[in-house]
C-alpha positions in Angstrom: 0.0 -0.1 0.1 1.5 3.5 -1.0 1.4 6.3 1.4 -1.2 8.0 -0.8 -3.2 4.7 -0.4 -3.0 5.1 3.4 -4.0 8.6 3.5 -7.0 7.9 1.0 -8.1 5.1 3.4 -8.2 7.7 6.2 -10.5 9.9 4.1 -12.8 6.9 3.3 -13.0 6.2 7.1 -13.9 9.7 7.5 -16.6 9.6 4.9 -18.1 6.3 6.6 -18.0 7.9 9.9 -15.4 5.3 11.3 -13.3 6.8 13.9 -11.2 3.6 14.5 -10.4 3.5 10.9 -9.6 7.2 10.6 -7.1 6.8 13.5 -5.7 3.5 12.3 -2.9 4.8 10.4 -1.8 7.2 12.9 1.7 7.0 14.7 1.6 6.9 18.7 3.4 10.2 18.6 1.7 11.8 15.5 1.8 15.6 15.6 -1.5 17.0 14.2 -1.6 20.7 13.4 -4.8 22.6 13.2 -4.3 26.1 11.4 -3.8 29.1 13.5 -7.2 30.9 13.8 -9.0 27.6 13.0 -11.5 26.8 16.1 -9.4 24.1 17.1 -5.9 25.6 16.6 -3.1 24.0 17.9 -0.9 20.8 17.7 -2.1 17.8 19.3 0.3 14.7 19.9 -1.2 11.0 19.6 -4.3 9.7 18.3 -6.1 10.1 21.5 -5.4 13.8 21.6 -6.5 14.3 17.8 -9.8 12.3 18.4 -10.9 14.3 21.7 -9.5 17.9 20.6 -10.6 17.7 16.9 -12.9 15.1 15.6 -14.9 14.7 18.6 -15.4 18.8 18.9 -16.4 18.5 15.2 -19.0 16.0 15.9 -20.4 17.6 18.8 -20.4 21.2 17.5 -21.5 20.9 13.7 -24.1 19.5 11.7 -23.2 17.8 8.2 -19.5 18.6 8.8 -17.9 17.2 5.6 -14.4 17.0 4.3 -14.6 16.5 0.7 -11.3 15.6 -0.7 -11.1 16.3 -4.5 -7.5 15.3 -4.9 -4.7 13.1 -3.3 -1.1 14.0 -4.4 1.4 11.3 -3.9 4.7 12.9 -3.0 6.2 9.7 -1.5 6.8 10.6 2.3 4.6 13.6 1.8 1.1 13.2 0.6 -1.3 16.3 0.1 -5.2 16.2 0.1 -6.9 18.9 -1.4 -10.7 19.5 -1.0 -13.5 21.4 0.9 -14.8 21.7 4.4 -18.3 22.4 4.9 -21.0 22.4 7.6 -23.4 24.2 9.8 -22.4 25.4 13.3 -25.0 24.1 15.6 -24.9 27.3 17.9 -25.5 29.8 15.1 -27.2 27.8 12.5 -24.8 29.3 10.1 -23.4 27.2 7.2 -19.8 27.7 5.8 -17.7 26.1 2.9 -13.9 26.7 2.5 -11.2 25.1 0.4 -8.5 23.2 2.3 -5.1 21.5 2.0 -3.9 18.9 4.3 -0.1 17.9 4.5 0.5 14.4 5.7 3.8 13.0 6.4 4.2 9.1 6.5 7.1 7.1 7.6 7.0 3.4 7.9 3.3 3.0 7.1 2.3 5.4 9.7 1.0 9.1 9.8 3.7 10.9 11.9 2.5 14.5 11.1 -0.5 16.3 9.6 -0.8 20.0 9.0 -4.0 22.1 7.7 -4.2 24.9 5.7 -7.7 26.6 5.2 -9.2 29.9 5.0 -10.1 30.2 8.7 -12.1 33.3 8.4 -14.6 31.4 6.5 -15.0 29.0 9.0 -15.1 31.5 12.0 -17.9 33.4 10.4 -20.2 30.5 10.9 -19.5 30.8 14.5 -20.5 34.3 14.9 -24.2 35.1 15.2 
C-alpha cells in the first residue's frame, strides 16, 4: 500500500464515520496541527488527543460537517489532500464552505505528522451570530 493509499483510506473512513479507521494509520506520537485561527487551532500529539480535540469537537459542534477531498497528491513520504470543508455550526445555524489543503507526512506506513491549511475566516464567520 502506498502512502497515498494510506491517506485515501483515512479519508474513506472519515466519509463512513469510522473513527477507528480514521485513527488506524496514526503513529502513537503523531503531531497533528490545526491552522492558527481555526476553531481547534494547535498541535495535538497522539491519536487520542486528535480524537478528543478535533474529531469529537467537530461531531459535537457541527451538523453535516464534511471533508470532501477532490485530490490526493502522492509525493512519497509527503502526501497532500486538497478539497473543501463544509458544515453548519449548531450554535448559530450558520453554514460555511472553505477550500482546504492537508499535508501528511508518512514514515514506515504510519502517519507521523499532519498540517492543515484553510481559510479560517470563512470557518469563523459560521461561529459568529
